[in-house]
N, C-alpha and C positions, 0 to 999 in steps of 0.2 A: 579745750573747747570742743564741743560736739561737732564732728565733721559731717554729720548728716543734716545740718541746719539748711533747710531748703532754699532760703533766700540767697545765701552765698554759695552753697554747695553745688548747685546746678552749673556753676561756672566751670567746675572741674570735677565731674562725677567720679572719674576713675581714681581720684586722689582719696576718695572716701573709703573708710574701713567697712562700710555697709552700703554697697551700691543698690541693694534691694530697696532701700528707703526711697530712692528717687524713682525707680520704676513703679513701685507701689503707689507713689503719689500720682504719677501719670495715669495709672489705671483708675484710681479713685476719681480724679478730675474728669476723665473721659466718661465716667458713669453718671455724672451729674447733668441734669437736663439743660442748664444754662450753657455748659460747655459743648454739649452735643448740638445745641441750636446754633451757636455762633460758628462752630466748625462747619455745619451744613451751609450756613450763609457764605462762608469763604469758598466752599466748593462751587456754589452757584455763581459767585462773582468771577471765578476763574473761567466760567463758561467752558467746561470740559466736555469733550465728545470723543467718539471713536477716532483713534489715531493721534490724539494730543500727546505731546511729550511734556513731562512735568518734573521739576526739581523741587524736592521738599528739603529745606535747610533746617536742620535740627529735628530729625525725624523721630527721635526717642525710640519707643518700643514698636513703632510702625503702624499705629492705629489709623492715622490719617492716610498714610501711603496705601494701605490695603483698601480703604474706602474709595480713594480716588482711582485706584486701579480698575475698580468695577465700572467707573464712569468713562474711562478711556479705552476699555477693551473692545474688540480683541486686538486692535492694531496699535494701541498706544504704548507709551513707555513711561515708567515712573522710576526716578532715582532718589533714594532717601539717603541723606548724609547727616552725620552727627560727629561731634568732637569726641564723644565717649565710645571707647571700644566695648565697654560692657553693654551700652545701649544697642550698638550695632549687633552684638552677639545675641541679645534678646530678640531683636527684630528679625534676624535671619533664622532664628529657631522657631518662629511661629508656625503653627500647623494650618494656617488659613491663607498662605501665600499663593496667589495664582501663578501658574508657571508661565515663564516667558515674558512677563511684563515688568518685573521688579528687579531692582539692583540696590544693594545697600553698600555704602562706603564710609569709612572713617576719614574725616578731614576737618580742617579749620574753616569756619564760616567766613573768615577774612582772607582766605586763599583757596578758593574753590578750584579743584583739579579738572576743570573743563575748559574747552576752547570757547572762543567768542561765539555768540549766537547759537548755542547748542540746544536750547529748550524753547518750547512755545509758551510755557508758564513757569513761574516760580512762586513758591509759597513759604512763608516763615511764620511760626506761631509760638509766641511767648519765649523767644530765644534772644532777641535783641536786648532784653532787660538784663541778661547775664553777660553781655559783651561790652568791653571797652571800645570806644570808637565805633559805634554801630553804623555810622555812615560808610565805613569801609566795607562792611558786609553788604549793605544795600548796593553800593557801587559794584561789588563783585556779582551780585545777582543780576544787576542791569547788564553787565558785561556778558554774562552767560545767557541772556535772554535774546531771542530773535527779534528783529525789528517788527513792531506791531504786536508783540507779545505782552502778556499781563503779569504784573507782580501783585500779590496780595500778602499783607502782613497784619498780624493781630498782636497787640501787646498792651500791657497794663500801664496805667498812670498811678503809681503808688503814692503820689501826693494827695490822692483822693481816698485813700484807705481809711475806713472808719469803723469803730466798734462802739456800740452804745453802752454806757455805764454811768452810774451816778458819781463815780470817782474820776473826775476829769483829768487830774494830774497823773495818776497811774496809767490811765488809758492813753494819754498823750505820750508818755514815756515808752510804752509798749509799741504803739503805732510807729513812733519815730525810730525806735531801735530796729524794728523789723524792716521798715522802709529803707533806712540807710545802709542795710546789709546787701542790697542789690547793687550790681555794678552800674547799671543805668536805670535808676528807679523811676524817672519821669519820661521814659521813652515813648509811652503812649501818646502824650500830647505833642511830641515832636515828629511823629510819623509823617504827617502831611508836609511840614516844611522840609523834612529830609528827603521825601519823595520828589518834591519840587526842585530841591537843590541837586538831585541826581538826574535832572532833566527829563523826568517822566512826565507824560502828558495825561490829561483827563483825570487828574488826581481827585479822588473823593474819599471822605472819611465817614465811618459809621460808628458813633459812640454807642456803648451799651453798659448796663450796670449789672454786676454780679452781686446777688444778695443771698447770704446764707443765714438761716434762722435757727440753726442748731449748733450749740457750742461745740459738741464733740466733732462735728464735721469741720467747723471753722478751725478747730485746734489742729486737725490733721492737715488741712490745707495751708494754714497760716502759722503753724507752730506757736500758738499762743502761750501754752505752758512753757515751752522751751525758751521763748523770748522773755517771758517773765523771769525764768531762772537766770538768764543772762543779766537782766536788770538788777536782780537781787545780788548776784555775784559781783557786779560792778558798783554796788552800794548806791544805786540810783533810787531804790525803794527798799523798804524793810520786808522781811519774810512775812510779818503779820499783815502788812498792807497787801502783799501779793496774794496771800491765802484768802483774804477778804474779797479781793477783786475776782478771783476765780469762783469763789462761792456765789458771789452776786450774779455772775454770768450764767452759772449752772441754774440758779433759781429763776433767772429771767427766761431761760429756755423752757423750763417746766411750765411757766405761766404764759408762754407764747410771746414774750417781749424781747427776745434776743435778736439783734440784727448786726450783721457784719457785712459791709458793703465796699465795693470797689468799682471804679469806672475804667473801662478799657476801650480801645479803638481798633477798628478794622480800617486799613488804608488800602486802596487799590489804585494802581497807575499803569499806564501803557507806555511801552518804549516806542518812541516815534519811528515811523518808517525810515529806512535808510535813504 
């Protein structure tokens, strides 16, 4: 089984034989307008300013850390953590890191190596979907947050994942197979109750819809061909059905009729004053 399958592989990037597949995916996503827009929204919700200290959980290759560093300079502090050593290596090797503001560390999101009340802000982006017991990670971020500080999380609700196709049965199989490969596929819809459960105050959610209208981009982001191969290998559909499905989606793209959509949520909450 291909260990670069994005839905399951992000849970343990370093176990992959090709970690570049995951960093390449992050770079692609960061280049898409929808992702840049929601990321900007999360920075605004964090209300960053000079001197703010921020913990980024699941920093990946460091794109968001670098952008937030600009917002808290010259006296702020940004710490990016990730479970993957290869991601931390890529982040620290960037040539656009501002001096004195940033630190990268490898660690488990369910056991953050920081004392209580260490940061003014915490941010986590598309990470909880890859974590079992995501409430533990949320509790850890709350613990590391100063009283009165803010947590912002963005994540997907894969139960809303949809691909338009005339072949409903093959589409349903591909959608379900991809969705079920995530550790916590419905985490987006649970962000608000989990924040409330963690005793955060002023909890607000902001839903948004990602829509991709080109098959090739959707294939890179959602592993459509790869998922189809898995379905064929598991005898869920025939090779002929799979080939026809791909051909249909390619033709839909040429005619402007292809749509692949997903609902996600931003949740923001404040740690109550001591």
